[in-house]
N, C-alpha and C positions, 0 to 999 in steps of 0.2 A: 669692509664693504667699500667698493669703488665709489668715486664721486658720481652724483647724479648727472644726467646729460641733458643739455638744451640744444636742440637743433633749430636754427633760424634759417628759414628759406625765404629769400627775397625774390619774388617772381620777376623774371625778365631782366635782372641787373647784369650788365656785361662786366667782364673782367676789367676793361678800361675804366668804366664808371667806378667800380669798387676801388681800383688802385688810385684814382684821383681823390675819391672820398676819404681814404685813410691817410692822406697827406695833411689832414687837419680840418677839412671841410665838414666832416661828420664826426663829432667828438666821440660818440659811443662806439661807432665802428672803428675809429682810430685807436681808441683804448684797447679794444679786443685785438686788433691787428698787432699792436705793440707787444702783446703777450702771447701771440700764437705763431703758427707756421702757415705761411701762405703759398699757394701755387695755383696755377690754372688747371681746372679739371675739364672733363668732357661729359656732355649730356648723351642722351640716346637719340635714335632716329625712329620716327620723326620727332624733332625737338619741339613738341607741342605739350602744353601743360598737363592734360590728363595722362599722357604716356609718361612724361617725366616724373610727375608726382607719384604715380603708381610704381615707377621704377625705384624711386627713392625709398618709398615705404615698404617695398617688398624685397629690395636688394637684388632685383632681377630685371632683365630686359623684357621686351614684348613677347619674345618666344616663350617665356615662362608665365607672365601675368595676363597676356592675351588682350590687352587694351592697345589697339593698333593706331588710333588717330583721334582727332577731335570730332571727325565725322566719318562714318563707315557703314558698309552694307552688311546687315546681320543676316547671313545666309540661312540660319535656322528658322528665322521668321520672315524672310524675304521682305525686308524693310530697311530704311535708313535709320541709323542711330546718330543723333546730333547732340553734342554735349555743350553747345553754347558758343558757336563761332560768332554769332550776332543774334540780335532779336529777330531780324528778318529770316535768318536761317532756322531759328527755333520755330517760327511761324510756318515756314515752308515744310518743315518736318512734322508739324503738328505740335502745338504748344504743350498740351497735357502729356503726350507721350515723351516729348523731349525733356520736360522737367522731371518726369518720373525716371527716365534713363539717367539723367545727370545726377539727381539727388540719391536715388536708390539703386537702380539696376547696375550702374557701373561697379559698385562694390558688391552687391548681392548676387548678380547673375552674370555679368560680363567678365569680371575678373575671375581668373581660373581658381578653382578650389585647391589646386596644387600649389598655388602661390601662398606664402605665409607673410602676413604683415608684421612689422616690427612690434606693433601693439599686441597682436596675438601671441607672438613668441615670448615677449617679455612678461605678459600677464600670465601665460601658462607656466612661467617660471616663478610666479609669486610676486612679481614687481608691479608697480602702478605706472601705467602709461597715460599720457595726456595728449590731446590733439586739438589745436585751435585753427579752424577754418580750412584745414588741408582737405582736398577733395578725395584723397584715398585714405579712408578712415576705418576700414573694416576691423571690428573687434568682437568680443564675446558678449558685450553688455547691451541690453535692449533699451531703446529710448523712444518714447512717443514724442511727436512734434509739440512745440510750444503753442502752435496755432490750434485752438480747441476743435475746430471742425475737420482737421486733418487727423486721421487715425492710423495711418500706415507707419509702422515702427522702423527704425534704423538700428544697426548694431555697430557700436563703436567701443573705444577704450573706456576705462573707468572714469577718467576725466575727459569729457567730450563736449566740445563747443563748436557748433557749425553755423556760423552767420546768424546766430540767435534762433534758428529753426529747431535745433536740438541743443539742449543744455543739460549737463549733469548736475548743475547747481545754479542758484540765482546769484549773480555777481554784481548786479547793478550796471552792467555794461550797456552803452547806448545802442540803439538800433543800428545794425550793421549796414543795411542796404538803403540808406537814405540819401546819400550823395557820393557816388563813386568818385566823381571828379574832385571833390573836396577831401577825399581820403577817409570816408566814413568806415570803410571795411577795416582798415588798419587801426583806426581809433577803437573799434570794437575789440580787435585782437589785443591791443595794448591794455585795455581795461581788464580783459580776461587774464592776460599774462600777469598783470600786477596782482590780481586776486590769487592766482596759483602760486606765484613765487613768494608772496607775503606769507602764505600758509605752508610753503614748502611741500605742496600737495601732490608730488609726483616723483618718480624715479627717472622718467624720460618724458620730455616735452617736445612735440613737433609744433613749432610756432611759425605759422605761414602768413607772410605779408604779401598781399596780391596787388596792392594799389600801384606799385612801381610799374608793373607790366601794363596796367591800364593806361598810365600816363605815357609810357613809351610808345604804345600803339597810336595814341593821339598826337603826340608831339615829336616822335622820333627818339631814338636812343640818346642823342645829345640833349634834346629838349627836356627829357625826363629828369635829368640831373638837376635842372633848375626848378622843376615843378614838384617833384616827389621825393628827392633825396632827403631833405630835411625832415619830412614826415616819417620816412623809414627809420632814420636815425633816432628820432624821438620815440618811436615804438620800441627800438632796441634799448634806448636809455631808460625807458619805463621798467624793463626787467632788471637792469642794474640797480636802479634806485629802490625797487621793491625788495632787493636783497640787502640793502644798506650801503650801496655804492659798488663801484667796479671791483675793488679788491675783495670785498665781502662776497660778491657774486662768484668770483673765480675761486675763492676758498671753498665754496659749496658745490660748484658745477664745473664739469667739463663742457666745452661748447664747440659747436660746429656752425659756421656761417657759410651758406652756399646759395647759388641761384639754381633754378631748375633748367634754365636754358639762357642763351643770349638773345639779342635782337639785332637786326640790321635795318637800315633805311630802305624803304621801298618807294618807287616813283611811278611804277606802271603795274597795271592789273590785267590779267588774262582770264578768260572763261575756258577752262580746260575742256569742258563739254563741247565747245564750239569746234575746237581742233579735231575732236573725236566724233563729230557729227556723222561722218560716213558709216560709223558702226552703231548708230542708234538702233535700239532694240536688241543689241547683242551684248552691251556693256552697261554697267552703272559706274558713273564717275563720282567719287567722293573726294572733294578738294576743299581746302580752306587754308588761309595763311600761306605758308611757303612749302606745302607738301600736298601730294595727291595720291589717291589710290584708285586703281581701275579694276573692276570686278567683271569677270566673264559670266554672263547669264547662261542658264541651261539652253543648250541648242545653239550656242554662238558658233558662227562660221568663221571666226578668226581666232587668233591665239595671242599670247603676250608678246611674242617675238614680232609679229606683224604690227601690233599696236606701238611697240617701242620704235620700230623703224618709221612708222607714220609720224611720230613726234620729233623726228630729227629736224624737221623744218620749223618747229615751234620755238620762237626765241625765248619764251618764258621758261622753257625746260632746259636744265643743265644736264641732269643725269636721270636715266630710268633704270630700274632694277627688276629682275625677275628670276625665278627658279627654273632650271632645266635639269631634271633628274637629280643627281646628288651635287650639282654645281649651282652657284649663283652667277648671274650675268649682269654686269653693269654696262650700259650703253651711253656713249657721249659723242656727239658730232659724228655719228655713223661708225665709230670704232667701238669694239667690245673688249671687256676684260672678264674672264671666267675665274672663279675662285671657290675654294672650299677649305674647311679646316683640315689640317694635317698634324701629324704627331709633333713636328718641329715648328709649328706655326700655321702657315697658309700655303696651299698649293695654288699657284697662279698660272694663267695662260693668257697672254695678251699684254697690252700696255698698262702697266701698273699706275701710271699717272692719271688714268681715267678717274680713279678714286683718290685724288690727292687732298683728301679732307681729313680732319682729326679722327683717329681711331676708326677709320671708315669701314674696313673689312669686318671688324667685330660688330659694329653697330648695324651695318646693312644685313649681315647674316641673321642677326637676332630679329630684325624687323621682318625679314622675309619668312622666318620660321614661325611667326605668329599665325595660328590657324584662322584668325579673323582678318588677316591682311588681304589686300587685293592680289590678283595675279600679276599686276604691274604696279610698282611703286614709283613715284615721280618726285624728284627734288628740284626746286625752282632755281633759276639762274639769279645771280646777284641783281638786286634792284627790282625784282619782279615778285608779285604775289598772285595767287589764284583766288578769284572771287568765290564766295561760299554759295550755299544753296539759295540764299536770298539775294544774291548778286552784290553783296557788300564786300568791301575790301578796305585796306589801310593805306592806300597810295597817298604819299605825302607825309606819312608817319612811319612807324616801325612795325616790323613783323618778324616771324621766326618759323621754324619747322624744317628747314632744309639741312643738307649736309655741310654747308659752308661753315668756315671757322667762326664767323661772327654770330651765327645762330647756335653753334654747337659748343663753344667754349664757355665755361662758367668760372666765377671766382670761387675759390675753395680755401677756407680758413679753418684750421683746427687748433684747439687750445686744450692741452692735457691728454691728447691721444698720441700714442707712439706710431700708429699706423699711418703712413704717408700715402694713402690711396689717392687716385686721380680720376676715378669714374664715379658718377653719381650712384651707380648701382652698387658701389662698394661702401656706401655710408652705413646701411643697415647691418651688413656683416661686421663692420668695425664696431658699431654700437653694441651688438650682441656679444662680440668677443670681449669688449670692455667689461660687460657684466658677467662674463663667463657662461653665456647661454649659447647653445648650439648654433653655429653659423649658417645662415642662408647664403648660398653662393649662386652667382649668375651661371646659367646653364651653358653659355657660350664661352 
């Protein structure tokens, strides 16, 4: 029987922060790095948490799992879906609907039935999967909320812990959402992780630490290292200690440490709706953080090409993307690159430097192939962010979502896996191969 696997996802940690941390500033991460293989990996586009975590958990991009953004237009129901850009954005979208979308519908209705999560695949093969706080949690087991007056069930893996709202067992973990700024969410995760490792109660554990991203949004990517790094390392150390120390942990487990996306500093915010105001009544703009989606409404008298040209004069926009027939089109500063998959890679027409971003052709094609994506996708310029539905933004702090390297690169450490993958979509296939379970492959 192969070793059990622990996947540690540190939301929003950049490769630079990880590389500095494992020089000794973070003892637990340093210990793991000294025993593993490290490289920089690549996220998906948009590099936003719901898209990224679903890509990690399904081993596929947006073209397969159909989660397009943090906020998007649900064509089937003619309404906005908002997964939590800010409290103001949730309120603008409708609090009850937004909470239902975030907690339940993303997994049960919005994520494609054709996508298979790592939990579903492993448990169908007779193994036990565990998930702590990760927002893509879909499994086969039914759970009622811990709040007595809420009766809607969720379906997760056999060991399922979701911010204290759903729990497959009582662990004594503290309340998760009492002080995000002080790291309460990761303290909850650490307590649950200790409980699970002490009991060796899983074959696969997805251990998601979200507080680093929260600090990076507030203080910027550099400031987060001073505020949140020690808390992240303590949450990792909790797992090592629960196994009897670092050596004992690695005797029992294969480990993966990764971020879902990076972050970059933002100093200016733009309202994408303002630039597209001449098309009011013809489009819906869904923008947040450093990526946007523009949807054409029924009867629109414009098209994606006209919208893309209109954004040439917008300083907050670096690249726009659209589909035309069997080709994708990237537009930047008035110039265009057309591309499509070919038997020997990619067929290109135009200036290839328009997409001089990490793994850009693959990531853009996948994003455009998502049936829930807009007709026009927008990636923000360096230093800019798009205000959300509630008008909120992170100017003066950090943000992510765009194609640029700082948003797109992630630290990737593997211990005990021979597979030297470099995309976050390759994590689940590698885990399944490790257990000898049929591999889920990215469609692109």
